[in-house]
Structures are given as structure tokens and as C-alpha cells.
C-alpha positions, 0 to 999 in steps of 0.5 A, spaced: 623 633 896 618 628 901 620 620 900 616 614 903 621 610 903 627 610 908 633 606 909 634 606 917 641 607 919 639 606 927 634 604 932 632 611 934 631 613 927 627 607 926 623 609 932 622 616 929 619 614 923 615 609 925 612 613 931 610 620 927 602 617 925 600 611 928 595 611 924 599 609 917 601 603 913 608 601 914 612 596 910 619 593 913 623 590 909 629 586 912 635 584 908 642 583 907 647 585 901 650 578 900 643 575 899 641 574 892 634 574 893 634 580 897 637 585 891 630 583 887 627 584 893 629 591 894 628 593 887 620 591 889 620 594 894 621 601 890 616 599 886 611 599 891 613 605 895 612 608 887 605 606 887 603 606 893 605 614 897 601 614 903 605 606 906 611 608 909 616 603 907 623 602 911 628 598 909 633 595 915 640 592 913 638 586 918 645 584 920 647 591 920 640 593 925 640 586 929 637 589 935 631 591 930 631 584 926 632 581 932 625 585 935 621 583 929 624 575 930 627 575 923 630 568 921 632 568 914 631 574 909 628 577 906 622 578 909 617 583 910 612 586 916 607 589 915 604 594 920 599 600 922 602 603 928 604 598 933 599 593 930 601 587 926 597 586 919 601 581 916 608 578 914 612 575 908 618 570 908 622 570 903 622 573 895 615 572 894 613 579 890 607 577 888 605 575 896 608 581 898 605 587 893 597 583 895 598 584 902 600 591 900 595 592 896 590 589 901 592 593 906 593 600 903 586 600 900 582 597 906 581 601 911 578 596 916 584 591 918 584 585 922 591 585 926 594 579 928 598 581 934 601 587 937 608 588 935 610 587 943 607 580 943 610 574 939 610 575 932 604 572 927 607 565 924 609 568 917 604 565 911 604 560 907 608 563 902 615 562 906 620 557 904 619 550 907 623 550 914 620 545 917 619 546 923 618 543 930 614 544 936 614 539 941 609 539 948 615 540 953 615 541 960 620 546 961 624 541 965 623 536 960 627 542 956 632 544 959 634 536 960 634 535 952 638 542 951 644 540 955 644 534 952 644 538 945 649 543 949 654 537 950 654 532 944 661 534 942 666 539 946 664 544 942 657 545 939 655 551 934 647 553 935 646 556 929 641 559 923 642 553 918 648 549 917 655 549 916 654 548 908 648 553 907 647 558 913 641 562 914 644 568 915 651 572 916 652 572 923 652 564 922 656 564 916 662 569 919 662 565 926 663 557 921 669 560 916 672 562 923 671 556 926 674 552 920 679 557 919 681 555 926 681 548 923 676 547 930 671 541 929 664 542 932 658 539 931 652 544 930 645 544 931 640 549 926 636 552 931 630 554 924 628 547 925 626 547 932 622 552 936 622 549 942 630 549 942 631 556 939 626 559 945 629 555 951 636 555 949 635 565 949 633 562 957 637 557 959 644 562 957 641 568 957 644 569 951 638 573 946 640 572 939 644 566 935 649 564 933 651 561 940 658 557 941 657 552 947 664 549 949 665 543 954 657 545 955 658 551 956 656 558 953 662 562 950 658 567 946 657 569 940 660 573 933 663 578 936 666 574 942 668 568 938 671 572 934 676 576 941 678 570 944 680 567 937 684 573 935 687 572 943 689 565 942 683 565 948 679 560 944 683 554 942 686 554 950 679 553 952 678 547 948 684 544 950 683 546 957 
């Protein structure tokens, strides 16, 4: 029995399905099992897949398929990206079933479209239905930004650049690394990269590290979740902090 709704198991699987018909409309649904709004929106996606059999629906677990999520600059879940082939038609951020249904209906029933961007470029900004997260975009020279980044990295012996805050992490990776640091009774400052796009993009370049969270110890990058977990297990993180 053929279906138009797939759960993505890996990047090649995703690329294969997406490239089978470059004239087909595809909806990519990013979700995580621990977020309750995702469970609700998964049901919405299932119903939409039944209503629009010509549309390809791809469900991507954002943490498990981090490479795919990063390629679409997914900051929080649930999030949805609508494509025609590899051309971006629109985005919906958050559990907004009405906005998602309208977006799919618009492009599934209308042959003509005005693409927002190509997927090998910076994705279009999320529509106004996204949660009200304030994103600072200051006019800074690269030198000014780098000086500001250095100040942020030096604000404390241990600084965590994450999505959200320790009390309210906005992604599973951030939630896990906060838990690890708290379990080890490590004091740390934090910065929510979702509140400042310049910091979010600039730190990737400065540290040559493409993903978040990023843990900084004494002004230098230690790494992301996997590295921090390994350093904690072998006792090297506390040693580095005390050195």
C-alpha cells in the first residue's frame, strides 16, 4: 500500500524521497517526542496527509536527525517547512494548526507560486504565527561583533550558549547539557542564542562549530553535548575548570 506520509530514518532516506519528484509539494514536519505540542501537531499532519494525497509529508525527529534540522535552521519544535522540489515556499513555527493547514491548502491547490528562497540559501523568516521570541539584529561590523562575542564568552569561567534558558530549554540538546552541568554542581552563566541572531550566527564562525549548545570554559570552546558528556564521564571537565 502506497503512502505519502513518511518517518525519516536518516539523511539519505530524506534526500531520496525529496528528490524523487522535483515538481511535487513536500511538507517537512520537525518534532521531538518529549514536546507535547509536537504530539498534537503530528495528528494534524496525519490528517493533512489524508486530505492532500498528492503532497509528500516527511516527519523528521529534530534531535535524532540533527543534520537535517540544522540545514533548515530549525530553532525550536514543532516547526514546518513547505517545499516544491528544493524551493522553499513557506514556514510555520510553533503549534499553529490553522496556519499550517492554510499554507498547505494554498500551495497544494494552486499551481503557480512565488518561492521565498532556495534551500541552499538562508531560509525565509518564519511567518507571524511563530511564538513571540524577540530576536535582536544589531548593525555591527565583524570586528565589533567578535569583540562582543569575546566579552560574552569571558563573562564567567563557564558559559553555556544554548537555545532558551536553564529553566526553559528550547531544544532537547540544551535541556540535556543543562542537566549534566547541574548534576555535576557546575556553576555556569548562559546566553540564549535565540534572542540575538548576530550572536547565533557569529559564534558558529568564531568557534568553527556549527551547532548549539556550545560550552565555553575560560573563554575557549569545549564543545557540544557529546563532548561535554564525555569530559564529565572521565572527570576532565571539572579538572579544566579548576586548572
